[in-house]
C-alpha positions as CSV (number, residue, x, y, z in Angstrom):
1,M,20.1,-9.3,-24.9
2,K,19.6,-6.5,-27.6
3,T,21.1,-3.0,-27.2
4,G,17.3,-2.0,-27.9
5,A,16.0,-4.2,-25.2
6,K,19.0,-3.1,-22.4
7,L,18.3,0.6,-23.2
8,S,14.7,0.2,-22.5
9,Q,15.1,-1.9,-19.2
10,L,17.7,0.7,-18.0
11,V,14.5,3.4,-18.7
12,F,12.2,1.2,-17.1
13,C,14.5,0.6,-14.2
14,I,15.1,4.5,-13.8
15,A,11.7,5.7,-14.4
16,A,10.3,3.1,-11.6
17,I,12.9,4.6,-9.4
18,A,11.9,8.1,-9.7
19,L,8.4,6.8,-9.3
20,V,9.5,5.4,-5.8
21,I,10.8,8.4,-4.5
22,S,8.8,10.8,-5.6
23,C,5.7,9.1,-4.1
24,G,7.4,7.6,-1.2
25,A,9.1,10.4,0.1
26,A,7.6,13.9,-1.6
27,P,5.5,15.1,0.8
28,G,8.4,15.4,3.5
29,L,10.8,16.3,0.9
30,T,8.7,19.1,-0.2
31,R,7.7,20.0,3.0
32,Y,11.6,21.7,3.5
33,V,12.3,22.4,0.5
34,A,9.8,24.2,-1.5
35,G,11.7,24.2,-4.6
36,L,10.6,20.9,-5.5
37,E,6.9,21.3,-5.3
38,S,6.3,21.8,-8.8
39,L,9.0,19.0,-9.9
40,L,7.5,16.4,-7.6
41,N,3.9,17.1,-8.7
42,V,4.4,16.4,-12.2
43,L,7.4,13.8,-11.7
44,P,5.3,10.7,-10.9
45,D,3.0,11.2,-14.0
46,L,5.7,11.7,-16.3
47,C,7.2,8.2,-14.7
48,I,4.2,6.5,-15.2
49,A,4.0,7.2,-19.0
50,V,7.7,6.1,-19.5
51,L,7.0,3.1,-17.7
52,V,3.9,2.7,-20.1
53,I,5.9,3.2,-23.3
54,T,9.0,1.2,-22.3
55,S,6.6,-1.8,-21.4
56,L,4.7,-2.1,-24.3
57,F,6.9,-0.8,-27.0
58,G,10.4,-2.1,-25.9
59,N,9.7,-5.8,-26.7
60,N,9.9,-5.9,-22.5
61,R,7.1,-8.1,-22.1
62,L,7.3,-11.6,-20.4
63,A,5.7,-14.4,-22.4
64,L,4.0,-16.3,-19.4
65,R,0.9,-17.3,-18.6
66,K,-1.1,-14.9,-17.1
67,S,-3.1,-16.0,-13.9
68,P,-7.6,-15.0,-13.6
69,A,-6.4,-11.9,-11.6
70,W,-4.8,-10.5,-14.7
71,Y,-8.5,-10.7,-16.8
72,A,-9.9,-9.3,-13.6
73,A,-7.8,-6.4,-13.6
74,W,-8.6,-5.9,-17.3
75,M,-12.7,-6.3,-16.7
76,F,-12.4,-3.6,-14.0
77,L,-9.9,-1.5,-16.1
78,T,-12.6,-1.6,-18.7
79,W,-15.8,-0.6,-16.5
80,V,-13.7,2.3,-15.3
81,L,-12.8,3.4,-18.6
82,V,-16.6,3.3,-19.7
83,A,-17.6,5.1,-16.7
84,S,-14.9,8.0,-16.7
85,V,-16.6,9.2,-20.1
86,P,-19.9,10.4,-18.8
87,A,-18.1,11.5,-15.8
88,V,-15.6,13.5,-17.4
89,L,-18.1,15.3,-19.7
90,S,-20.1,16.1,-16.6
91,M,-16.9,17.1,-13.6
92,G,-14.0,17.7,-16.4
93,D,-10.8,18.0,-14.5
94,Q,-12.5,16.5,-11.0
95,A,-13.4,13.4,-12.9
96,V,-10.0,12.7,-14.4
97,Y,-8.3,13.2,-11.1
98,G,-10.8,10.5,-10.3
99,L,-10.0,8.3,-13.0
100,R,-6.3,8.6,-12.4
101,A,-7.3,7.6,-8.1
102,M,-9.0,4.8,-9.2
103,V,-6.7,3.2,-11.7
104,W,-3.1,4.6,-10.4
105,G,-1.8,1.7,-8.5
106,L,-3.6,-1.2,-10.5
107,A,-2.1,0.2,-13.4
108,I,1.6,0.1,-12.0
109,A,1.1,-3.7,-10.4
110,M,0.3,-5.1,-13.5
111,L,3.0,-3.0,-15.6
112,L,5.8,-4.1,-13.1
113,Q,4.8,-7.9,-12.8
114,T,4.4,-8.3,-16.4
115,T,7.6,-6.7,-17.7
116,A,10.7,-8.7,-18.2
117,L,13.5,-7.2,-16.5
118,T,16.9,-8.7,-15.3
119,S,17.9,-9.6,-11.8
120,R,19.9,-6.9,-11.6
121,A,17.3,-4.2,-12.2
122,K,14.9,-6.3,-9.8
123,G,17.4,-5.7,-7.2
124,T,17.8,-2.3,-7.9
125,I,13.9,-1.6,-7.5
126,R,13.9,-3.6,-4.5
127,R,16.5,-1.6,-2.9
128,V,15.0,1.8,-3.5
129,V,11.7,0.4,-2.5
130,L,12.8,-0.9,1.1
131,A,15.2,2.7,1.9
132,V,12.3,4.6,1.0
133,L,9.9,2.5,3.2
134,L,12.8,2.5,5.8
135,A,13.4,6.2,5.6
136,N,9.6,6.6,6.3
137,M,9.4,4.3,9.4
138,L,12.6,6.2,10.6
139,V,11.6,9.3,10.5
140,A,8.7,8.3,12.3
141,L,10.1,6.8,15.4
142,W,12.5,9.8,15.6
143,Q,8.8,12.0,15.6
144,A,7.4,9.1,17.7
145,V,10.4,10.1,20.4
146,F,10.6,13.8,19.7
147,G,7.2,14.9,18.4
148,L,6.2,16.3,14.8
149,S,8.2,19.7,14.2
150,A,6.4,23.2,13.7
151,I,6.7,22.7,9.9
152,E,4.7,19.4,10.4
153,L,2.3,20.6,12.5
154,H,1.5,23.2,10.3
155,E,1.3,21.5,7.3
156,L,-1.1,19.0,9.1
157,A,-3.6,21.7,10.6
158,E,-3.8,23.0,6.7
159,S,-4.5,19.6,5.4
160,G,-7.6,19.3,7.3
161,A,-7.2,15.4,8.1
162,S,-8.0,14.6,11.7
163,Y,-4.2,14.0,13.3
164,Q,-4.9,14.4,17.0
165,V,-5.6,11.6,19.2
166,D,-5.9,12.9,23.2
167,S,-2.9,14.5,24.0
168,Q,-0.6,12.3,21.4
169,T,-0.4,13.8,17.4
170,R,-0.6,11.2,14.9
171,L,2.9,10.4,12.9
172,L,3.5,11.2,9.5
173,G,6.9,10.2,8.2
174,L,7.7,11.2,5.1
175,Q,3.7,11.2,4.1
176,A,1.3,14.0,4.1
177,T,-1.1,12.3,6.5
178,G,-1.1,9.7,9.1
179,Q,-3.3,7.5,7.2
180,E,-0.9,7.3,4.8
181,L,2.2,6.8,6.9
182,S,-0.3,3.8,8.1
183,M,-0.8,2.2,5.0
184,L,2.7,2.3,4.3
185,A,3.8,1.0,7.7
186,G,1.5,-1.9,7.6
187,S,1.7,-3.3,4.1
188,A,5.7,-3.4,4.9
189,F,5.3,-5.0,7.9
190,M,3.4,-7.6,6.3
191,W,5.7,-7.8,3.3
192,A,8.9,-8.3,5.6
193,C,7.0,-10.8,7.7
194,A,5.8,-12.8,4.7
195,T,9.6,-12.6,2.9
196,M,11.3,-13.6,6.5
197,V,9.3,-16.2,7.5
198,T,9.1,-18.0,4.0
199,R,12.7,-17.3,2.8
200,G,14.7,-17.4,6.1
201,F,16.5,-14.3,7.7
202,R,19.6,-14.6,5.9
203,V,17.9,-14.9,2.2
204,A,15.5,-12.0,3.2
205,G,18.5,-9.7,4.6
206,P,19.5,-6.9,6.9
207,S,17.8,-4.4,5.1
208,V,14.2,-6.9,4.9
209,W,14.8,-7.3,8.8
210,M,15.0,-3.5,10.4
211,L,11.8,-2.6,7.9
212,G,10.0,-5.5,9.6
213,L,11.1,-4.3,12.9
214,S,10.5,-0.8,12.0
215,S,7.4,-1.3,10.5
216,A,5.8,-3.4,13.0
217,V,6.4,-0.4,16.1
218,V,5.5,2.1,13.3
219,T,1.9,0.4,12.9
220,L,1.2,0.2,16.4
221,V,2.1,3.7,17.2
222,V,0.8,5.8,14.4
223,L,-2.5,5.8,16.1
224,Q,-4.7,4.6,13.5
225,R,-6.6,1.7,14.2
226,S,-7.3,0.7,10.2
227,A,-3.9,-0.3,10.3
228,L,-4.2,-2.5,13.6
229,V,-7.2,-4.2,11.4
230,G,-5.3,-4.7,8.5
231,A,-2.5,-6.1,9.9
232,L,-4.3,-8.8,12.5
233,F,-6.5,-10.1,9.2
234,A,-3.2,-10.6,6.8
235,L,-1.4,-12.2,9.6
236,A,-4.3,-14.3,9.9
237,V,-3.9,-15.1,6.3
238,L,-0.6,-15.7,6.7
239,I,-0.9,-18.5,9.5
240,F,-3.5,-19.9,7.6
241,T,-1.7,-20.3,4.2
242,L,1.8,-21.2,5.9
243,G,1.4,-24.8,5.6
244,S,0.4,-24.8,1.9
245,V,3.6,-23.0,1.1
246,R,6.2,-25.2,-0.7
247,V,9.6,-24.1,0.9
248,A,12.6,-26.3,1.0
249,S,13.0,-25.8,5.1
250,R,10.7,-28.0,7.4
251,R,7.3,-26.5,8.5
252,G,8.7,-26.6,12.2
253,S,11.5,-23.9,10.7
254,I,8.5,-21.8,9.1
255,A,7.0,-21.8,12.9
256,R,10.2,-20.9,14.4
257,R,10.7,-17.8,12.1
258,F,7.2,-16.9,12.7
259,T,7.4,-17.0,16.6
260,A,10.7,-15.0,16.3
261,V,9.0,-12.6,14.5
262,I,6.7,-11.5,16.3
263,A,8.3,-12.0,19.7
264,V,11.2,-9.3,18.6
265,S,8.3,-7.0,17.0
266,M,6.8,-6.8,21.0
267,L,10.4,-6.6,22.5
268,S,11.1,-3.6,19.9
269,V,7.2,-1.9,21.0
270,V,8.9,-2.4,24.6
271,A,11.9,-0.7,23.8
272,L,10.0,2.4,22.6
273,A,7.9,2.3,25.8
274,A,11.0,3.3,27.3
275,L,11.2,6.2,24.9
276,A,7.7,7.4,24.3
277,P,6.2,5.6,27.2
278,E,2.8,7.7,26.5
279,R,2.6,7.2,23.1
280,V,2.8,3.7,23.6
281,D,0.3,3.4,26.3
282,L,-2.0,5.0,24.3
283,A,-1.4,2.8,21.3
284,L,-2.4,-0.2,23.5
285,A,-5.3,1.5,24.4
286,R,-6.2,2.5,20.9
287,F,-5.4,-1.7,20.5
288,Q,-7.9,-2.3,23.6
289,T,-10.4,-0.6,21.7
290,L,-11.1,-2.9,18.7
291,F,-12.8,-5.3,21.2
292,G,-15.2,-2.6,22.4
293,L,-15.6,-0.6,19.4
294,S,-19.8,0.1,20.5
295,S,-18.4,2.5,23.0
296,D,-16.1,4.4,20.6
297,Y,-17.5,7.8,19.4
298,S,-15.8,7.9,15.9
299,F,-17.0,4.0,15.1
300,N,-20.9,4.9,16.3
301,V,-20.6,8.4,14.0
302,R,-19.7,6.3,11.0
303,Q,-22.4,4.1,12.1
304,D,-25.3,6.0,12.9
305,T,-24.4,8.5,10.3
306,T,-21.6,8.1,7.4
307,L,-22.3,4.2,6.5
308,P,-26.6,4.9,6.5
309,V,-26.0,8.3,3.8
310,A,-23.4,6.3,2.1
311,L,-25.5,3.3,1.6
312,K,-28.9,5.6,1.0
313,L,-27.0,7.4,-1.8
314,I,-25.9,4.1,-3.3
315,G,-29.5,2.5,-3.8
316,E,-30.1,6.0,-5.1
317,G,-27.9,5.8,-7.7
318,P,-26.7,2.2,-8.1
319,L,-24.4,2.9,-11.2
320,G,-22.7,5.6,-9.4
321,Y,-22.2,9.5,-9.8
322,G,-19.3,9.4,-11.4
323,L,-15.4,9.2,-11.1
324,G,-13.9,11.9,-8.2
325,A,-17.3,12.1,-7.2
326,S,-16.5,10.6,-3.2
327,G,-12.8,10.1,-1.8
328,P,-9.7,12.1,-1.7
329,V,-10.5,13.6,-5.0
330,A,-13.9,14.9,-3.7
331,A,-12.4,16.3,-0.9
332,K,-9.6,18.4,-2.7
333,F,-12.5,19.6,-5.2
334,A,-15.2,20.4,-2.9
335,P,-17.7,21.9,-2.7
336,Q,-18.1,20.8,-6.3
337,G,-19.4,17.7,-7.4
338,P,-22.7,15.8,-7.4
339,L,-22.1,14.4,-3.6
340,A,-20.7,18.0,-2.6
341,D,-24.1,18.1,-0.5
342,Y,-23.1,14.5,1.2
343,P,-19.6,15.4,3.0
344,L,-20.5,12.5,6.0
345,G,-21.6,9.3,3.5
346,G,-20.8,10.9,0.2
347,I,-17.7,12.5,0.1
348,A,-16.5,11.0,3.2
349,A,-17.5,7.1,3.0
350,D,-15.2,6.1,5.5
351,N,-15.0,3.1,3.7
352,G,-13.2,1.9,0.7
353,Y,-16.0,-0.6,-1.6
354,L,-18.4,2.2,-0.8
355,F,-16.2,4.6,-2.1
356,V,-15.7,2.5,-5.2
357,A,-19.3,2.1,-5.2
358,L,-20.1,5.9,-5.0
359,Q,-18.4,6.5,-8.3
360,I,-18.5,3.4,-10.5
361,G,-21.3,1.8,-9.5
362,L,-22.7,-1.7,-7.9
363,P,-21.0,-3.4,-11.1
364,G,-17.8,-1.7,-10.8
365,L,-17.7,-2.8,-7.2
366,A,-18.6,-6.4,-8.0
367,L,-15.4,-6.1,-10.5
368,F,-13.3,-4.8,-7.9
369,L,-14.3,-7.3,-5.6
370,L,-13.7,-10.0,-7.6
371,L,-10.0,-8.2,-8.8
372,L,-9.2,-8.2,-5.1
373,L,-10.3,-12.0,-4.4
374,T,-8.0,-13.1,-7.7
375,W,-5.1,-11.3,-6.6
376,A,-4.5,-12.3,-3.3
377,I,-6.0,-16.0,-4.2
378,Y,-3.4,-16.1,-7.3
379,G,-0.6,-13.5,-5.7
380,S,0.3,-12.3,-8.9
381,F,-1.2,-11.3,-12.3
382,L,0.9,-14.1,-13.6
383,L,0.9,-17.4,-12.8
384,V,3.8,-18.2,-10.3
385,P,4.7,-20.7,-8.1
386,P,2.8,-21.2,-4.7
387,Q,6.4,-20.2,-2.8
388,E,6.2,-16.6,-5.0
389,R,2.4,-15.7,-3.6
390,A,2.8,-15.3,0.2
391,S,4.2,-12.1,0.3
392,T,1.8,-10.4,-2.3
393,R,-0.8,-12.0,-0.8
394,V,-0.6,-10.8,2.6
395,V,-0.4,-7.3,1.1
396,V,-3.5,-7.6,-0.8
397,C,-5.5,-8.8,1.9
398,F,-4.1,-6.1,4.0
399,L,-5.1,-3.2,1.5
400,A,-8.0,-5.4,1.7
401,A,-9.0,-5.4,5.2
402,I,-8.0,-1.4,6.0
403,M,-10.2,-0.2,3.1
404,L,-13.3,-1.3,5.5
405,S,-12.5,1.6,7.6
406,G,-10.8,4.3,4.8
407,S,-10.8,5.2,1.0
408,F,-7.0,4.1,1.1
409,W,-7.4,2.9,-2.9
410,G,-7.6,6.4,-4.0
411,L,-4.2,7.7,-1.7
412,T,-2.5,7.4,-5.1
413,G,1.1,8.2,-3.6
414,S,1.2,5.5,-0.8
415,M,-1.0,3.3,-2.7
416,A,2.0,3.1,-5.5
417,I,4.5,2.3,-2.8
418,V,1.9,-0.3,-1.7
419,A,1.6,-1.4,-5.5
420,F,5.4,-2.2,-5.5
421,L,5.5,-3.8,-2.7
422,A,2.8,-6.1,-4.0
423,S,4.6,-6.8,-7.7
424,M,8.1,-7.6,-6.0
425,G,6.7,-10.5,-4.2
426,N,9.2,-12.9,-4.0
427,A,10.2,-12.9,-7.4
428,Y,12.3,-9.7,-6.1
429,A,14.4,-11.5,-3.4
430,D,18.0,-10.7,-2.7
431,E,20.0,-12.1,-5.2
432,D,23.0,-11.2,-3.5
433,A,21.9,-13.3,-0.2
434,E,20.9,-16.4,-2.3
435,Q,24.3,-16.5,-4.0
436,T,25.6,-16.1,-1.0
437,L,23.7,-19.2,0.5
438,E,24.6,-21.6,-2.5
439,R,28.3,-20.4,-2.3
440,L,27.6,-22.0,1.2
441,R,26.0,-24.9,0.3
442,L,29.1,-25.7,-2.4
443,R,31.3,-25.6,0.6
444,K,29.3,-27.8,3.0
445,S,29.0,-30.5,0.3
446,H,32.8,-30.7,-0.6
């Protein structure tokens, strides 16, 4: 490899690692080290700029055939860019932030999947992503047992987010809200589960085991039902597709691995119940309400107030109200923007798909659905073997499901980490573990 290509790969890898740390741990870091806030506010955008430059001009593009998901992504991006012009002219900074939130995660995933990296660089990025996710899960478990600190409670109260469920507070991990943590926990659990089941426990490695178990527990006890819905749907997709995944082991081995993952995850919840019984009891009660939502207050507010208003607004403006008009960005800039008079159903649509439609219209929503569908089917923006699709597929399916009850696509910090997970798939497998297994096979053959 030429020196220039090596240097560009090194710069790309460093920028990717800095992006993971700044997006996956920034709220937790700035919570206790206020001096880092100004740096961590600009670092993610700087990292994205470096990734784009090194990917486009560093001769690191993968010369592989693109999947239909790649073309669906570009169609969606083109529509977003066209729709951003009048929004930027009318709303200024609010629309710029809205544009950033709409393309952020997708741009990261496209860059990661189409940039040629060495196995060592992939392994390094993978380990950092797993470390950041595991740190979030461990901090969340600490909070589940010992409670949130005074600083964390004060930050929650100032954020204006919903954080109290009966006598328990939603967990944060290293995130700013429980919604962001639930997004990370659910996607991490699904990615780890698919990786362990399809590749085997020894190849997955101890870090994936720990992440899988801790994220399974956090997905339950974070007290966000959207994460539970997403995990159940993604698990159903994983079960349905396991028979079509071409792996070296027999189908019976896959079934045993899946059973083992679910059983140990349940035992982990039982273990936490000994330390935090009230939280686990409430979490299980919240899980049971998924089967009787008609009597749930928050569900009825969505059905009776929020969703009808959102659908009415979409009917009156089928081409959308501009980027940044709805979702987390609109909440930040309130009371500005064209939907400022509609806090429920406009700014807070409580549905990721309506969140998209309110900003870029029904054509944009159609392209967004096409993007998610093709991304889930092909598991990559490149044409990859079927065995490399499972981990990405379940992450995308989890994301698609949780968006039924929230504007998760616009949460840029956690969306960046989910994009890394969806881009890693099995192509970022633990190289050391694979080499160890290969040596064991050679020894047995002799």
